[in-house]
C-alpha positions, 0 to 999 in steps of 0.5 A: 808481412804487413802493409799500412793502410793509415795511421797506426793501421795494419792489415794482414795480407794473403793467406793470413787474411783468410785464416784470420777472417775464417777464425773470426767467422768461427768465433762469431758462429760459436757466439751466435749458436749460444744465442739462438735459443734466446732469439727464438720465440717460445713456440720454437719458430724463428721470428726472422728469416734465414739466409743460406748461401751455397758456394761449391761444397760449403753452406752458411746460414745467417739470421736477419741480423747477420749472425751465423746460425750454422755452417756445413760442408756437403757433397754434390750428391742426393744425400748431401742436398738432403743434408742441406735441407735438414740443416734448415729444418733443424734451425726451425726455419720454413722453406718459405722463410728461407732465402737462398743465395747461389753463385750460379744457376748452372747446377742441379742444386737450383732444381732441387731447391725449387722442387723442394719448395724454396721459392726465394732463390737468388742467383748473385752474379760473380762480379757482384760477389768479387766486388763485395769481398772488399767489404771485409778485407783489403785483398781478394783472398777468399775461400769457399767458406768465406764466399758462402758467408759473403753470398748470404750477407749480400742477400741479407743486406742488398735484397732490393738490388736482387731479383728472385730466380724463377724457372722458365717454362719447358719450351724456353729451356729447350730453346735455350739448350738448342741455341747453345748447341747451335752456337757450339756446332757452328764453331765446331764446323768452322774449326773442322773446316779450317783443319781440313783445308790445311790438311788438303793443302798439304797433300791433296790440293785438287780436292780443295779446289774441285768444289767451291766450298770444302765444307759443302756436303758434296765436297766432303762426300767426294773426299770420302769416296776419293781420299787420295790424288791417286784414287781420283786420277782415273776418274772420267767425266762420266763417272764424275757426273754419276757421282754428283747425281748419286749424291744429289748435286743437281747442277748444270753440265756446265758447272760439273764440267768446270768442277771436273776441269779443276780436279784434272788441273795440274797441282804440285804433287805430294810425295807418297809418304805425305799422302799416307801420313795425311789421308786418314786424317782427312777422311776422319775430318770429312766424316765428322764435319759432314755429321756436324753439318747434318746435325745442325740442319736437324737442330735448326728444324727442331728449333723452329718447331719449338719456337712456333709452340711458344705463345710469344713466337709471333712477337719475335717473328715480327722483328725485322731480320730475325729469321729462322734462327735469330727469332727463337734465339732472342726468345730464349734469351728474353725468357718467360719471366717479364720481371727479370728485366724491369727496364730496357737498360737491364736487358741491354746491360745483360746483352752487352750492347750498352757501354760502361760509363765511369765518371768522377768529377770532371773525368769521364770514360766510356768503356766497352762492356766486358761483363755480360752474356757474350752469346746474347751480344753475338745474337743481338749484333747478328740481328742488327746486321740482318735488320739493315736490309729489312728496316728503313730506319735501321739502315738510316741509323746504322749509316749515320752511326758508322760515319762517327764510329771506329768500326762496323762492329761498333755501329752494329752494336749501337743499332742492336742497343736500339733494337733491344729497347724496342723488343723489350717494349714489345715484349712487355706490352705483348704486342708485335712489332709494327714498322709504321707505328715505330716510324710515327713514334720516332717522328714524333720524338724528333719533332719534340726535340726540334 
């Protein structure tokens, strides 16, 4: 079925588009192959660079004019990656001349390329690849082969808009891994806590209320020791105190007596069959939740040790409200390569703190930014929220924005956007943050506007 796109113009749709486009690429590749010899200098070295892209299992080599030099499909194995390097060598292109475009940096391929000496590696964002598909067709139909060609062609035509990928140092990579793990553990602890609370509410309400937090270590240890209401029924006040002291719950007798009273309070009794059905799951959840909490504490301590070893740790520790987690988390997101973010706006866009503005003629829309590093945005907003109590200007700014914003989250995001611009300037100049200097600069700017 065909759709009209203008007078006398017809565009095949769906799979037909992919088939026709693939046939065109194959035809183009055959034509280009016959011309390779004529384009090579007599000494066998190519006079222009080659762009190679890798999409899933497919690779595509282009020359500077956009001609397809080679296409191949390789496996995600050591032999497959070696095959990709041999294909480059057969074309007479050195590693230094070859520009490589990838769709993601989360692959062992990028480590292989860097170790082999490919210094011109570019990671093209998925959104840019999706938008560039409209260059060649009217639909979003695509294959791995067409995407491989597309990535190489974008690398050829738009080099000034791309920043070469450079690996961060070992400490930054360790910090980034730890921050990601801590985010996962936080979500996992919340998930397990919610499930445990629901299970206890069904068969063991006393265990849900005896301590103020069901996810606290003492509450989880109590549940493992006394997993059913019947097991805790004969527990005396003295035995309860001994259990608390044995598990390092160092609270006053008044607090322990109140906890014991909540344990002995009258709650609706679940049937024996309900207790049998749920108590094993409760013990399982308590064990895993306690392990996750203890592991999170260890990871935070290790994160702080790594953070103190980095040369920029004083800079990020000077930012108000960062603390033991947010300071290394921000450092992990900034990284070592100061050319990666050439402006504060590029950093703010990646972090998702600045909006997207669409304007055409008299129409103008300001939209929430969807395409960003969501983990980075969460870290930035947490920092903004913590800074309100640590910085006078941050508190004043947040309250002024909150009066006109539709939510607290929006106001914190606006504050995070300001903080990232300040942090970027400190990062580029390698200077720690000084609240007095910032207030002086802020007063000077406001005076000029007046």
